[in-house]
C-alpha positions as CSV (number, residue, x, y, z in Angstrom):
1,M,-57.4,-9.9,-47.6
2,A,-57.8,-7.7,-44.6
3,C,-56.1,-4.1,-44.5
4,A,-54.3,-5.2,-41.3
5,W,-53.0,-8.3,-42.9
6,F,-51.7,-6.1,-45.7
7,V,-49.9,-3.7,-43.1
8,S,-48.6,-6.2,-40.9
9,V,-47.2,-8.6,-43.5
10,L,-45.1,-5.8,-44.8
11,L,-44.0,-4.3,-41.4
12,H,-43.0,-7.7,-40.5
13,A,-41.0,-8.4,-43.5
14,L,-39.2,-5.2,-42.6
15,G,-38.7,-6.2,-38.9
16,V,-40.6,-3.7,-37.2
17,V,-43.9,-5.7,-35.6
18,A,-43.4,-9.3,-34.4
19,T,-45.9,-11.3,-36.5
20,P,-48.5,-10.7,-39.1
21,H,-52.1,-9.8,-38.0
22,A,-55.6,-10.1,-39.3
23,T,-57.1,-7.3,-37.1
24,V,-56.3,-3.9,-36.9
25,D,-56.2,-3.9,-32.8
26,G,-53.8,-6.9,-33.1
27,T,-51.5,-4.7,-35.6
28,I,-51.5,-1.7,-33.0
29,R,-50.9,-3.4,-30.4
30,D,-47.8,-5.1,-32.0
31,M,-47.0,-1.7,-33.3
32,E,-46.8,0.0,-29.9
33,S,-44.8,-2.9,-28.2
34,N,-42.3,-2.7,-31.4
35,G,-41.4,1.1,-30.9
36,W,-44.1,2.6,-33.0
37,R,-45.4,5.9,-31.5
38,Q,-48.3,8.3,-32.2
39,V,-47.4,11.5,-33.9
40,D,-49.2,14.4,-34.8
41,R,-48.6,14.8,-38.8
42,P,-47.9,12.2,-41.3
43,E,-44.8,11.6,-43.1
44,P,-44.4,8.9,-46.2
45,G,-44.2,5.7,-44.3
46,A,-46.4,6.5,-41.4
47,V,-49.3,4.0,-40.7
48,L,-52.6,5.6,-40.8
49,V,-55.5,4.3,-38.8
50,W,-59.1,5.5,-39.9
51,E,-62.0,5.9,-37.4
52,P,-64.5,3.0,-37.8
53,D,-67.0,3.0,-40.7
54,D,-69.9,1.2,-41.4
55,H,-69.3,-0.4,-44.7
56,D,-71.5,-3.3,-46.1
57,G,-73.4,-3.7,-42.7
58,S,-70.3,-4.4,-40.4
59,V,-68.6,-1.3,-38.5
60,N,-64.8,-1.7,-39.0
61,R,-61.5,0.3,-38.5
62,H,-59.2,0.6,-41.4
63,I,-55.4,1.0,-41.5
64,G,-52.8,1.7,-44.1
65,F,-49.8,3.7,-45.3
66,F,-49.3,7.4,-45.9
67,I,-47.0,7.9,-49.1
68,G,-47.1,11.5,-49.3
69,D,-49.0,14.3,-51.2
70,D,-52.1,13.5,-49.3
71,R,-52.1,9.9,-50.8
72,A,-52.4,6.8,-49.0
73,V,-52.2,2.9,-49.8
74,S,-54.4,0.7,-48.2
75,N,-56.4,-2.8,-49.0
76,S,-59.9,-2.6,-50.2
77,T,-61.2,-5.8,-48.9
78,S,-64.6,-5.5,-50.6
79,K,-62.5,-5.2,-53.9
80,R,-60.0,-7.1,-53.3
81,V,-57.0,-4.8,-54.5
82,I,-54.6,-2.8,-52.9
83,G,-55.1,0.7,-54.1
84,E,-53.9,4.4,-53.7
85,H,-56.4,7.1,-52.5
86,H,-56.7,10.2,-50.8
87,W,-55.3,9.9,-47.3
88,T,-59.1,10.9,-45.9
89,F,-60.4,9.1,-48.7
90,G,-61.6,12.8,-50.5
91,E,-63.6,15.6,-48.8
92,D,-67.1,16.1,-48.5
93,G,-68.1,19.6,-47.7
94,G,-64.6,20.6,-46.7
95,L,-64.7,17.7,-44.3
96,P,-62.9,14.5,-44.4
97,V,-64.7,11.6,-46.0
98,R,-63.1,9.5,-43.1
99,K,-61.2,10.8,-40.3
100,I,-58.1,9.6,-39.1
101,E,-57.9,8.0,-35.7
102,S,-54.4,7.8,-35.3
103,I,-50.8,8.2,-37.1
104,Y,-47.8,6.1,-36.2
105,R,-44.2,6.4,-37.0
106,H,-41.3,4.2,-36.3
107,D,-38.0,5.9,-36.1
108,E,-36.4,2.8,-38.3
109,L,-38.6,4.1,-41.2
110,K,-37.3,7.3,-41.9
């Protein structure tokens, strides 16, 4: 299961996107056309988009949910599990392991 599928299926079930998507870009387009807006700081329920990363020979963006206390939930396609982790996948030398590209919020999910 792709990370975008995990996120968009849940958002679709909540009625805040039109349809599930297999890609991060498709999920973001749907979110933006359905009232999602970019914010500077995450709150629980926010959608996080991580910058592209070279993983297993392919460069991919990643998407998941911020759940609070510097924690996030996202799907690992390679491990085939949904898991909780640090919202930047930890730190290395005081810098995030994976930078957040954008944070999205929807007013109906407060």
